[in-house]
TIPADO-158553 format. One record per residue: residue in one letter; x, y, z of N, C-alpha, C in turn; chain; residue number from 0. Coordinates in Angstrom, 3 decimals, decimal comma. Atoms other than C-alpha are relative to their C-alpha. Example, Ala and Ser with C-alpha at 12.3 -4.5 7.8 and 13.67 -1.06 7.14 Angstrom:
! TIPADO-158553
<atom "A"; <0,890; -1,190; 0,000>; <12,300; -4,500; 7,800>; <0,900; 1,200; 0,000>; "A"; 0>;
<atom "S"; <-0,820; -1,190; -0,060>; <13,670; -1,060; 7,140>; <-0,770; 1,090; 0,730>; "A"; 1>;
! end
This chain:
! TIPADO-158553
<atom "M"; <1,389; -0,366; 0,108>; <108,523; 92,252; 119,384>; <-0,832; -1,274; 0,038>; "A"; 0>;
<atom "R"; <0,933; 1,124; -0,060>; <105,508; 90,025; 119,852>; <-1,121; 0,256; -0,994>; "A"; 1>;
<atom "V"; <1,095; -0,102; 0,961>; <102,852; 89,330; 117,237>; <-1,317; 0,002; 0,766>; "A"; 2>;
<atom "A"; <1,284; -0,145; -0,675>; <99,477; 90,549; 118,533>; <-1,163; -0,367; -0,920>; "A"; 3>;
<atom "R"; <1,027; 0,319; 0,994>; <97,520; 89,894; 115,325>; <0,694; -0,708; -1,157>; "A"; 4>;
<atom "C"; <-0,654; 0,748; 1,076>; <98,310; 87,327; 112,646>; <0,074; 0,833; -1,279>; "A"; 5>;
<atom "W"; <-0,177; -0,642; 1,307>; <99,562; 88,508; 109,279>; <0,349; -1,095; -0,982>; "A"; 6>;
<atom "V"; <-0,239; 0,998; 1,033>; <99,402; 86,355; 106,165>; <0,447; 0,728; -1,257>; "A"; 7>;
<atom "S"; <-0,543; -0,618; 1,202>; <101,561; 87,345; 103,236>; <-0,923; -0,274; -1,181>; "A"; 8>;
<atom "D"; <0,840; 0,163; 1,188>; <99,482; 87,968; 100,133>; <0,808; 0,224; -1,272>; "A"; 9>;
<atom "H"; <-0,874; -0,242; 1,149>; <102,474; 88,549; 97,861>; <0,852; -1,235; -0,267>; "A"; 10>;
<atom "V"; <-0,820; 1,133; 0,388>; <104,053; 85,668; 96,008>; <1,149; 0,489; -0,871>; "A"; 11>;
<atom "D"; <-0,959; -0,485; 0,974>; <105,873; 87,544; 93,266>; <0,310; 1,467; 0,304>; "A"; 12>;
<atom "Y"; <-0,257; -1,341; -0,495>; <107,251; 90,599; 95,080>; <1,171; 0,660; -0,729>; "A"; 13>;
<atom "I"; <-1,104; -0,741; 0,599>; <109,538; 93,333; 93,768>; <1,243; -0,112; 0,881>; "A"; 14>;
<atom "R"; <-1,286; 0,024; -0,685>; <113,205; 93,106; 94,705>; <1,040; 0,595; -0,948>; "A"; 15>;
<atom "F"; <-1,058; -0,574; 0,828>; <116,284; 94,951; 93,507>; <1,256; 0,216; 0,835>; "A"; 16>;
<atom "R"; <-1,301; -0,244; -0,617>; <119,923; 95,662; 94,262>; <0,404; 1,458; -0,229>; "A"; 17>;
<atom "K"; <-0,533; -1,349; 0,124>; <121,699; 98,955; 94,796>; <0,587; 0,185; -1,394>; "A"; 18>;
<atom "G"; <-0,521; -0,323; 1,328>; <122,468; 100,599; 91,454>; <-0,891; -0,414; -1,153>; "A"; 19>;
<atom "E"; <0,899; 0,424; 1,076>; <119,696; 98,894; 89,465>; <-0,945; 1,119; -0,400>; "A"; 20>;
<atom "S"; <0,960; -0,972; 0,524>; <117,383; 100,967; 87,289>; <-1,417; -0,478; 0,268>; "A"; 21>;
<atom "L"; <1,406; 0,299; -0,260>; <113,664; 101,147; 88,060>; <-0,873; 0,932; -0,816>; "A"; 22>;
<atom "A"; <1,046; -0,839; 0,595>; <110,603; 102,423; 86,231>; <-0,957; 0,351; 1,139>; "A"; 23>;
<atom "I"; <0,804; -0,469; -1,123>; <108,508; 104,517; 88,627>; <-1,333; 0,543; -0,491>; "A"; 24>;
<atom "G"; <1,349; -0,440; 0,328>; <104,764; 105,163; 88,532>; <-0,577; 0,890; 1,081>; "A"; 25>;
<atom "H"; <0,753; -0,856; -0,919>; <102,204; 106,625; 90,927>; <0,347; -0,247; 1,468>; "A"; 26>;
<atom "R"; <-0,207; 0,072; -1,452>; <102,385; 107,261; 94,674>; <-1,164; -0,758; 0,631>; "A"; 27>;
<atom "N"; <1,015; 0,727; -0,744>; <100,502; 105,028; 97,115>; <-0,813; 1,001; 0,821>; "A"; 28>;
<atom "Q"; <0,859; -0,945; -0,715>; <97,512; 106,968; 98,502>; <-0,087; -0,311; 1,496>; "A"; 29>;
<atom "Q"; <0,101; 0,394; -1,406>; <97,347; 105,004; 101,770>; <1,336; 0,115; 0,723>; "A"; 30>;
<atom "Y"; <-1,351; -0,052; -0,560>; <101,109; 104,838; 102,351>; <0,853; 0,881; -0,908>; "A"; 31>;
<atom "P"; <-0,638; -0,928; 0,947>; <102,554; 107,978; 100,681>; <1,521; -0,095; -0,062>; "A"; 32>;
<atom "E"; <-1,453; 0,161; 0,069>; <106,155; 106,983; 101,457>; <0,406; -1,045; -1,046>; "A"; 33>;
<atom "F"; <-0,250; 1,005; 1,024>; <105,817; 104,300; 98,735>; <-0,464; 0,479; -1,375>; "A"; 34>;
<atom "V"; <0,372; -0,240; 1,395>; <105,747; 104,623; 94,938>; <-0,003; -1,334; -0,730>; "A"; 35>;
<atom "W"; <0,062; 1,227; 0,790>; <104,879; 101,983; 92,351>; <1,263; -0,073; -0,855>; "A"; 36>;
<atom "G"; <-1,220; 0,151; 0,777>; <108,026; 100,615; 90,749>; <0,069; -1,341; -0,685>; "A"; 37>;
<atom "A"; <-0,257; 1,244; 0,717>; <109,138; 97,986; 88,284>; <1,511; -0,146; -0,133>; "A"; 38>;
<atom "S"; <-1,433; 0,259; 0,036>; <112,582; 96,414; 88,461>; <0,429; -0,540; -1,359>; "A"; 39>;
<atom "E"; <-0,548; 0,471; 1,275>; <114,870; 95,313; 85,647>; <-0,433; -1,422; -0,324>; "A"; 40>;
<atom "D"; <0,389; 1,391; 0,251>; <113,770; 91,684; 86,101>; <-1,505; -0,156; -0,246>; "A"; 41>;
<atom "G"; <1,417; 0,037; 0,340>; <110,130; 92,616; 85,443>; <-0,956; -0,076; 1,172>; "A"; 42>;
<atom "H"; <0,871; 0,017; -1,174>; <108,811; 92,445; 89,014>; <-0,442; 1,420; 0,325>; "A"; 43>;
<atom "A"; <0,542; -1,324; -0,331>; <106,593; 95,315; 90,138>; <-0,605; -0,037; 1,390>; "A"; 44>;
<atom "G"; <0,591; -0,101; -1,323>; <105,359; 96,545; 93,485>; <0,325; 1,333; 0,637>; "A"; 45>;
<atom "W"; <-0,217; -1,249; -0,735>; <105,529; 99,251; 96,128>; <1,443; 0,092; 0,478>; "A"; 46>;
<atom "V"; <-1,398; -0,257; -0,301>; <108,957; 100,773; 96,664>; <0,089; 1,215; 0,921>; "A"; 47>;
<atom "P"; <-0,187; -1,170; -0,856>; <109,988; 103,076; 99,528>; <0,725; 1,103; -0,781>; "A"; 48>;
<atom "E"; <-0,587; -1,092; 0,777>; <110,706; 106,436; 97,906>; <1,405; 0,353; 0,481>; "A"; 49>;
<atom "E"; <-1,318; -0,347; -0,527>; <113,679; 106,984; 100,216>; <1,088; -0,982; -0,428>; "A"; 50>;
<atom "F"; <-0,972; 0,988; 0,446>; <115,367; 103,891; 98,739>; <0,408; 0,198; -1,456>; "A"; 51>;
<atom "I"; <-0,297; -0,253; 1,413>; <115,545; 105,380; 95,222>; <0,405; 1,461; -0,213>; "A"; 52>;
<atom "E"; <-0,306; -1,364; 0,440>; <116,915; 108,434; 93,447>; <-0,586; 0,153; -1,393>; "A"; 53>;
<atom "M"; <0,626; -0,231; 1,298>; <114,823; 109,799; 90,601>; <1,057; 0,525; -0,981>; "A"; 54>;
<atom "T"; <-0,931; -0,425; 1,047>; <116,845; 110,176; 87,376>; <-0,732; 0,565; -1,200>; "A"; 55>;
<atom "G"; <0,862; -0,522; 1,057>; <113,939; 111,220; 85,143>; <-1,417; 0,003; 0,516>; "A"; 56>;
<atom "P"; <1,391; -0,071; -0,467>; <110,163; 111,747; 85,315>; <-0,568; -1,341; 0,478>; "A"; 57>;
<atom "N"; <0,486; 1,329; -0,361>; <109,527; 107,980; 85,532>; <1,121; -1,018; 0,148>; "A"; 58>;
<atom "D"; <-1,159; 0,880; -0,115>; <113,016; 106,569; 86,026>; <0,740; 0,289; 1,296>; "A"; 59>;
<atom "A"; <-0,753; -0,151; -1,245>; <115,079; 105,945; 89,147>; <1,102; -1,039; 0,047>; "A"; 60>;
<atom "V"; <-1,051; 0,969; -0,285>; <118,145; 104,149; 90,422>; <-0,109; -0,357; 1,482>; "A"; 61>;
<atom "A"; <0,098; 0,473; -1,378>; <118,152; 102,053; 93,588>; <1,201; 0,476; 0,810>; "A"; 62>;
<atom "L"; <-1,058; -0,453; -0,906>; <120,146; 103,539; 96,484>; <0,474; -1,101; 0,927>; "A"; 63>;
<atom "R"; <-0,339; 1,122; -0,873>; <120,178; 100,229; 98,368>; <-0,761; -1,239; -0,441>; "A"; 64>;
<atom "D"; <0,734; 1,244; 0,258>; <119,068; 96,606; 98,183>; <-1,362; 0,091; 0,682>; "A"; 65>;
<atom "Y"; <1,354; -0,012; -0,565>; <115,351; 96,049; 98,833>; <-0,779; -1,202; -0,501>; "A"; 66>;
<atom "H"; <0,988; 0,998; 0,411>; <112,709; 93,344; 98,762>; <-1,313; 0,342; 0,709>; "A"; 67>;
<atom "A"; <1,318; -0,284; -0,564>; <108,973; 93,689; 99,392>; <-0,663; -1,258; 0,559>; "A"; 68>;
<atom "R"; <0,535; 1,252; -0,553>; <108,567; 90,164; 100,793>; <-0,705; 0,284; 1,326>; "A"; 69>;
<atom "Q"; <0,715; -0,095; -1,267>; <105,952; 90,024; 103,541>; <0,211; -1,304; 0,770>; "A"; 70>;
<atom "L"; <-0,228; 1,152; -0,855>; <106,362; 87,665; 106,493>; <-1,318; -0,435; 0,629>; "A"; 71>;
<atom "T"; <1,182; 0,546; -0,658>; <103,498; 85,424; 107,599>; <0,361; -0,289; 1,452>; "A"; 72>;
<atom "V"; <-0,262; 0,170; -1,438>; <103,303; 85,495; 111,418>; <-1,284; -0,394; 0,719>; "A"; 73>;
<atom "A"; <1,133; 0,457; -0,799>; <101,050; 83,987; 114,087>; <-0,028; 0,728; 1,340>; "A"; 74>;
<atom "V"; <0,165; -0,648; -1,304>; <99,673; 85,496; 117,304>; <0,879; -0,695; 1,033>; "A"; 75>;
<atom "G"; <-0,866; 0,512; -1,045>; <102,129; 85,092; 120,170>; <1,426; -0,253; -0,436>; "A"; 76>;
<atom "E"; <-1,345; 0,230; 0,519>; <105,143; 84,586; 117,918>; <0,905; 1,188; 0,343>; "A"; 77>;
<atom "S"; <-0,984; -1,059; -0,228>; <108,282; 86,552; 118,776>; <0,773; 0,237; -1,285>; "A"; 78>;
<atom "V"; <-0,774; -0,373; 1,180>; <110,030; 88,422; 115,978>; <0,978; 1,103; 0,378>; "A"; 79>;
<atom "E"; <-0,989; -1,057; -0,180>; <113,075; 90,660; 115,791>; <-0,285; 1,094; -1,020>; "A"; 80>;
<atom "A"; <0,213; -1,140; 0,892>; <112,443; 94,127; 114,340>; <1,352; 0,446; -0,535>; "A"; 81>;
<atom "L"; <-1,267; -0,364; 0,630>; <115,206; 94,920; 111,854>; <-0,004; 1,440; -0,502>; "A"; 82>;
<atom "E"; <0,106; -1,335; 0,594>; <113,932; 98,148; 110,317>; <-1,464; 0,401; -0,028>; "A"; 83>;
<atom "R"; <1,375; -0,495; 0,097>; <110,826; 100,332; 110,368>; <-0,075; 1,023; -1,118>; "A"; 84>;
<atom "L"; <0,247; -0,940; 1,082>; <109,428; 102,201; 107,406>; <-1,487; 0,343; 0,021>; "A"; 85>;
<atom "G"; <1,400; -0,380; -0,119>; <106,200; 104,095; 108,066>; <-0,737; -0,999; 0,869>; "A"; 86>;
<atom "D"; <0,818; 0,966; -0,733>; <103,584; 101,543; 109,138>; <0,459; -1,439; -0,188>; "A"; 87>;
<atom "W"; <-0,512; 1,339; 0,277>; <105,753; 98,558; 108,167>; <1,311; -0,235; 0,726>; "A"; 88>;
<atom "V"; <-1,222; 0,375; -0,713>; <108,463; 96,712; 110,086>; <0,587; -1,234; -0,691>; "A"; 89>;
<atom "L"; <-0,707; 1,162; 0,526>; <111,035; 94,399; 108,540>; <0,360; -0,869; 1,194>; "A"; 90>;
<atom "C"; <-0,159; 0,895; -1,145>; <111,049; 91,400; 110,890>; <0,728; -1,273; -0,397>; "A"; 91>;
<atom "R"; <-0,602; 1,322; 0,161>; <112,994; 88,182; 111,346>; <-0,629; -0,912; 1,050>; "A"; 92>;
<atom "N"; <0,594; 0,948; -0,952>; <111,299; 85,147; 112,913>; <1,056; -0,986; 0,509>; "A"; 93>;
<atom "A"; <-0,923; 0,950; -0,624>; <112,880; 82,334; 114,946>; <0,620; -0,956; -1,011>; "A"; 94>;
<atom "A"; <-0,518; 0,899; 1,027>; <113,335; 80,221; 111,799>; <0,959; 0,706; -0,954>; "A"; 95>;
<atom "G"; <-0,906; -0,758; 0,865>; <115,379; 83,018; 110,168>; <-0,671; 0,645; -1,194>; "A"; 96>;
<atom "G"; <0,724; -0,635; 1,093>; <112,671; 84,111; 107,737>; <-0,111; 1,501; 0,224>; "A"; 97>;
<atom "E"; <0,110; -1,451; -0,087>; <112,570; 87,831; 106,977>; <-1,075; 0,503; -0,935>; "A"; 98>;
<atom "G"; <1,006; -0,627; 0,833>; <109,783; 89,999; 105,657>; <-0,665; 1,131; 0,750>; "A"; 99>;
<atom "W"; <0,677; -1,176; -0,540>; <107,625; 93,042; 106,248>; <-1,317; -0,400; 0,647>; "A"; 100>;
<atom "V"; <1,240; 0,230; -0,741>; <104,777; 93,028; 108,788>; <-0,559; 1,375; 0,365>; "A"; 101>;
<atom "H"; <0,626; -1,267; -0,346>; <102,273; 95,840; 109,383>; <0,079; 0,237; 1,505>; "A"; 102>;
<atom "T"; <-0,169; -0,328; -1,413>; <102,733; 97,656; 112,705>; <-1,218; -0,339; 0,838>; "A"; 103>;
<atom "N"; <1,184; 0,303; -0,816>; <99,136; 97,010; 113,779>; <-0,066; -1,471; 0,395>; "A"; 104>;
<atom "C"; <-0,069; 1,411; -0,372>; <100,065; 93,316; 114,077>; <1,033; -0,242; 1,105>; "A"; 105>;
<atom "L"; <-1,130; 0,171; -0,918>; <102,972; 93,939; 116,469>; <-0,170; 0,808; 1,263>; "A"; 106>;
<atom "E"; <-0,043; -0,744; -1,256>; <103,466; 95,001; 120,059>; <1,353; -0,283; 0,656>; "A"; 107>;
<atom "P"; <-1,270; 0,266; -0,685>; <106,523; 95,330; 122,300>; <-0,065; -1,312; 0,769>; "A"; 108>;
<atom "A"; <-0,068; 1,247; -0,767>; <107,641; 92,076; 123,879>; <-0,090; 0,321; 1,486>; "A"; 109>;
<atom "A"; <0,174; -0,230; -1,450>; <106,729; 91,754; 127,561>; <1,294; -0,205; 0,743>; "A"; 110>;
! end
């Protein structure tokens, strides 16, 4: 994929967890309903893809897979490899090996 619009990561302290970890779950994201607010065992909080968790109580869940919410800063014209898509977000890898999520409106198919 090619970057058509720059994206600058605004998250420094992002949520991350491993399969099997417990999470505290809060409200659903109104703009991106496939995400819910979660807090991991290490105290980090952020948006979590609902399909990556299994609810075990009204506000408790267990992680079904590893996940991180790291965003990737990208520049116009840069080429990135799309690893996974989740709603309006794509997990990308850049030429330097950095990985993170980029919004789909910043990406276009490579020519």
